DSSP file (Angstrom, degrees, kcal/mol; ACC not computed):
  #  RESIDUE AA STRUCTURE BP1 BP2  ACC     N-H-->O    O-->H-N    N-H-->O    O-->H-N    TCO  KAPPA ALPHA  PHI   PSI    X-CA   Y-CA   Z-CA
    1    1 A M              0   0    0      0, 0.0     2,-0.3     0, 0.0    66,-0.0   0.000 360.0 360.0 360.0 -49.9    0.0    0.0    0.0
    2    2 A L        -     0   0    0     65,-0.2    27,-0.1     1,-0.1    26,-0.0  -0.622 360.0-115.1 -89.0 148.5    2.7    2.5    0.9
    3    3 A G    >   -     0   0    0     25,-1.8     3,-1.1    -2,-0.3     4,-0.4  -0.199  38.3 -93.8 -71.3 172.5    5.6    3.3   -1.4
    4    4 A P  T 3  S+     0   0    0      0, 0.0     4,-0.5     0, 0.0     3,-0.4   0.650 113.9  75.7 -65.2 -15.8    9.1    2.5   -0.4
    5    5 A A  T >> S+     0   0    0      1,-0.2     3,-1.6     2,-0.2     4,-0.7   0.845  81.2  67.4 -67.0 -33.0    9.8    5.9    1.1
    6    6 A Y  G X4 S+     0   0    0     -3,-1.1     3,-1.3     1,-0.3    -1,-0.2   0.893  97.3  53.0 -58.2 -40.0    7.8    5.3    4.3
    7    7 A N  G 34 S+     0   0    0     -3,-0.4    -1,-0.3    -4,-0.4    -2,-0.2   0.706 104.4  58.3 -67.3 -18.4   10.3    2.7    5.4
    8    8 A C  G <4 S+     0   0    0     -3,-1.6     2,-0.7    -4,-0.5    -1,-0.3   0.597  78.4 104.7 -86.5 -12.0   13.1    5.3    5.0
    9    9 A I    <<  +     0   0    0     -3,-1.3     3,-0.1    -4,-0.7    -3,-0.0  -0.591  31.6 150.0 -76.0 113.7   11.5    7.8    7.3
   10   10 A T        +     0   0    0     -2,-0.7     2,-0.5     1,-0.2    -1,-0.2   0.586  61.6  53.0-116.2 -18.2   13.6    7.7   10.5
   11   11 A D    >   +     0   0    0      1,-0.1     3,-1.6     2,-0.0     4,-0.2  -0.754  49.9 171.2-126.4  86.0   13.3   11.2   11.8
   12   12 A W  G >  S+     0   0    0     -2,-0.5     3,-1.3     1,-0.3    -1,-0.1   0.659  72.5  79.0 -66.8 -14.6    9.7   12.4   12.1
   13   13 A D  G 3  S+     0   0    0      1,-0.3    -1,-0.3    -3,-0.1    -2,-0.0   0.759  87.9  57.5 -64.1 -23.1   11.0   15.5   13.9
   14   14 A K  G <  S+     0   0    0     -3,-1.6    -1,-0.3     2,-0.1    -2,-0.2   0.605  86.0  93.9 -83.4 -11.7   11.9   16.9   10.5
   15   15 A V  S <  S-     0   0    0     -3,-1.3    42,-0.1    -4,-0.2     4,-0.1  -0.689  83.5-117.1 -82.4 129.6    8.3   16.6    9.2
   16   16 A P        -     0   0    0      0, 0.0    41,-0.1     0, 0.0     3,-0.1  -0.162  22.2-112.6 -60.8 161.0    6.3   19.9    9.7
   17   17 A V  S    S+     0   0    0      1,-0.2    40,-2.6    39,-0.1     2,-0.4   0.896 104.6  26.1 -63.8 -42.1    3.3   19.8   12.0
   18   18 A L  E    S+A   56   0A   0     38,-0.2     2,-0.3    39,-0.1    38,-0.2  -0.985  75.5 179.0-124.5 135.3    0.9   20.4    9.0
   19   19 A V  E     -A   55   0A   0     36,-2.4    36,-2.8    -2,-0.4     2,-0.1  -0.884  19.7-124.4-132.2 163.6    1.7   19.4    5.4
   20   20 A D     >  -     0   0    0     -2,-0.3     4,-2.1    34,-0.2     3,-0.2  -0.359  40.3 -87.6 -99.6-178.9   -0.1   19.6    2.1
   21   21 A Y  H  > S+     0   0    0     32,-0.4     4,-2.7     1,-0.2     5,-0.2   0.902 124.6  54.7 -55.3 -45.3   -1.0   17.0   -0.5
   22   22 A G  H  > S+     0   0    0      1,-0.2     4,-2.3     2,-0.2    -1,-0.2   0.888 107.8  49.0 -58.8 -41.0    2.4   17.3   -2.3
   23   23 A Y  H  > S+     0   0    0     -3,-0.2     4,-2.6     2,-0.2    -1,-0.2   0.918 111.7  48.9 -65.5 -42.9    4.3   16.7    0.9
   24   24 A V  H  X S+     0   0    0     -4,-2.1     4,-2.4     2,-0.2    -2,-0.2   0.907 110.2  52.3 -63.8 -41.4    2.2   13.6    1.7
   25   25 A C  H  X>S+     0   0    0     -4,-2.7     5,-1.7     1,-0.2     4,-1.0   0.928 113.8  42.8 -59.5 -46.0    2.7   12.3   -1.9
   26   26 A N  H  <5S+     0   0    0     -4,-2.3    -2,-0.2     3,-0.2    -1,-0.2   0.879 112.2  54.8 -67.4 -37.8    6.5   12.7   -1.6
   27   27 A L  H  <5S+     0   0    0     -4,-2.6    -2,-0.2     1,-0.2    -1,-0.2   0.915 122.7  25.6 -62.8 -45.1    6.5   11.2    1.9
   28   28 A F  H  <5S-     0   0    0     -4,-2.4   -25,-1.8    -5,-0.1   -22,-0.2   0.393 104.3-123.7-102.3   2.1    4.7    8.0    0.9
   29   29 A R  T  <5 +     0   0    0     -4,-1.0     2,-0.3    -5,-0.2    -3,-0.2   0.943  68.8 121.8  52.4  55.5    5.8    8.0   -2.7
   30   30 A V      < -     0   0    0     -5,-1.7    -1,-0.2    -6,-0.2     2,-0.1  -0.847  64.3 -95.9-134.0 171.8    2.3    7.9   -4.1
   31   31 A T     >  -     0   0    0     -2,-0.3     4,-1.7    -3,-0.1     3,-0.4  -0.456  33.7-109.9 -87.7 163.9    0.3   10.1   -6.4
   32   32 A E  H  > S+     0   0    0      1,-0.2     4,-2.8     2,-0.2     5,-0.2   0.888 118.0  57.6 -61.3 -40.2   -2.2   12.8   -5.3
   33   33 A P  H  > S+     0   0    0      0, 0.0     4,-2.1     0, 0.0    -1,-0.2   0.869 105.2  52.7 -58.9 -32.9   -5.2   10.7   -6.5
   34   34 A T  H  > S+     0   0    0     -3,-0.4     4,-2.2     2,-0.2    -2,-0.2   0.924 109.8  46.9 -66.0 -43.7   -4.0    8.0   -4.2
   35   35 A V  H  X S+     0   0    0     -4,-1.7     4,-2.1     1,-0.2    -1,-0.2   0.913 111.6  51.4 -64.6 -41.7   -3.9   10.4   -1.2
   36   36 A R  H  X S+     0   0    0     -4,-2.8     4,-2.6     1,-0.2    -1,-0.2   0.887 109.0  51.7 -61.1 -38.6   -7.3   11.7   -2.2
   37   37 A K  H  X S+     0   0    0     -4,-2.1     4,-2.4    -5,-0.2     6,-0.2   0.915 107.8  51.3 -63.5 -43.9   -8.6    8.2   -2.2
   38   38 A W  H  <>S+     0   0    0     -4,-2.2     5,-2.5     2,-0.2     6,-1.0   0.890 111.2  48.7 -61.0 -39.4   -7.2    7.5    1.2
   39   39 A V  H ><5S+     0   0    0     -4,-2.1     3,-1.2     3,-0.2    -2,-0.2   0.943 111.7  48.4 -64.7 -47.8   -9.0   10.6    2.5
   40   40 A K  H 3<5S+     0   0    0     -4,-2.6    -2,-0.2     1,-0.3    -1,-0.2   0.863 111.7  49.8 -61.4 -36.9  -12.3    9.6    0.9
   41   41 A E  T 3<5S-     0   0    0     -4,-2.4    -1,-0.3    -5,-0.2    -2,-0.2   0.537 114.9-117.8 -79.3  -7.0  -12.0    6.1    2.4
   42   42 A G  T < 5S+     0   0    0     -3,-1.2    -3,-0.2    -4,-0.5    -2,-0.1   0.644  80.1 123.8  79.6  14.8  -11.3    7.6    5.8
   43   43 A K  S   <S+     0   0    0     -5,-2.5     2,-0.4    -6,-0.2    -4,-0.2   0.775  77.5  27.2 -77.1 -26.8   -7.8    6.0    6.0
   44   44 A I  S    S-     0   0    0     -6,-1.0     2,-0.4    -9,-0.1    -2,-0.2  -0.999  83.4-125.3-138.7 138.7   -6.1    9.3    6.6
   45   45 A K        -     0   0    0     -2,-0.4    11,-0.4    11,-0.1     2,-0.3  -0.704  22.6-167.0 -91.3 131.1   -7.5   12.5    8.1
   46   46 A A        -     0   0    0     -2,-0.4     2,-0.4     9,-0.1     9,-0.2  -0.879   4.2-155.8-113.6 148.4   -7.4   15.8    6.3
   47   47 A R  E     -B   54   0B   0      7,-3.2     7,-3.3    -2,-0.3     2,-0.5  -0.948  14.3-128.5-124.4 143.9   -8.1   19.2    7.8
   48   48 A R  E     -B   53   0B   0     -2,-0.4     2,-0.5     5,-0.2     5,-0.2  -0.803  21.1-177.6 -90.2 128.5   -9.3   22.4    6.1
   49   49 A V  E >   -B   52   0B   0      3,-3.0     3,-1.8    -2,-0.5     2,-0.4  -0.900  68.8 -54.3-124.3  98.6   -7.2   25.4    6.9
   50   50 A G  T 3  S-     0   0    0     -2,-0.5     0, 0.0     1,-0.3     0, 0.0  -0.574 121.7 -21.1  66.6-124.5   -8.9   28.3    5.2
   51   51 A N  T 3  S+     0   0    0     -2,-0.4     2,-0.3    -3,-0.1    -1,-0.3   0.269 124.9  88.3 -96.0  10.4   -9.2   27.2    1.5
   52   52 A H  E <  S-B   49   0B   0     -3,-1.8    -3,-3.0   -32,-0.0     2,-0.5  -0.757  70.0-132.4-113.1 154.8   -6.5   24.6    1.8
   53   53 A V  E     +B   48   0B   0     -2,-0.3   -32,-0.4    -5,-0.2     2,-0.3  -0.907  30.5 179.0-103.8 131.9   -6.3   21.0    2.8
   54   54 A R  E     -B   47   0B   0     -7,-3.3    -7,-3.2    -2,-0.5     2,-0.4  -0.917  19.8-142.9-132.0 158.1   -3.6   20.0    5.3
   55   55 A F  E     -A   19   0A   0    -36,-2.8   -36,-2.4    -2,-0.3     2,-0.3  -0.972  19.7-128.0-122.7 134.4   -2.5   16.8    7.0
   56   56 A A  E  >  -A   18   0A   0    -11,-0.4     4,-2.1    -2,-0.4     3,-0.3  -0.601  15.0-130.0 -83.4 141.8   -1.3   16.7   10.6
   57   57 A K  H  > S+     0   0    0    -40,-2.6     4,-2.5    -2,-0.3     5,-0.2   0.890 108.6  55.5 -55.5 -42.2    2.0   14.9   11.3
   58   58 A E  H  > S+     0   0    0    -41,-0.3     4,-2.2     1,-0.2    -1,-0.2   0.889 107.6  49.1 -60.8 -39.8    0.4   12.8   14.1
   59   59 A D  H  > S+     0   0    0     -3,-0.3     4,-2.5     2,-0.2    -1,-0.2   0.881 111.0  49.9 -67.2 -37.8   -2.2   11.6   11.7
   60   60 A L  H  X S+     0   0    0     -4,-2.1     4,-2.6     2,-0.2    -2,-0.2   0.895 110.1  50.3 -66.9 -39.5    0.4   10.6    9.1
   61   61 A M  H  X S+     0   0    0     -4,-2.5     4,-2.0     2,-0.2    -2,-0.2   0.924 112.3  47.1 -63.9 -43.6    2.4    8.8   11.7
   62   62 A E  H  X S+     0   0    0     -4,-2.2     4,-1.9     2,-0.2    -2,-0.2   0.914 111.9  50.7 -63.8 -43.2   -0.6    6.8   12.8
   63   63 A F  H  X S+     0   0    0     -4,-2.5     4,-1.3     1,-0.2    -2,-0.2   0.922 109.9  50.7 -60.4 -44.6   -1.6    6.1    9.2
   64   64 A G  H  < S+     0   0    0     -4,-2.6    -1,-0.2     1,-0.2    -2,-0.2   0.869 110.0  49.2 -62.3 -37.9    1.9    4.8    8.5
   65   65 A R  H  < S+     0   0    0     -4,-2.0    -1,-0.2     1,-0.2    -2,-0.2   0.851 113.8  45.7 -69.9 -33.9    1.9    2.5   11.5
   66   66 A S  H  <        0   0    0     -4,-1.9    -1,-0.2     1,-0.2    -2,-0.2   0.647 360.0 360.0 -85.7 -14.5   -1.5    1.0   10.6
   67   67 A A     <        0   0    0     -4,-1.3   -65,-0.2    -5,-0.2    -1,-0.2   0.491 360.0 360.0 -77.3 360.0   -0.7    0.5    6.9
């Protein structure tokens, strides 16, 4: 399910508290439609910040552990 990048993440301290779709795509080495699918399926939580969608680091860490 996750791309090979997830296994390479060793320092979550370097990940910002809130990130956008592009960051999540790079983090998990997947495409934006895949991330949108995960959001729609409720696998990963997205938050609205103004007109933008952001993802919390804690939610990404939890998603990575459960995948």
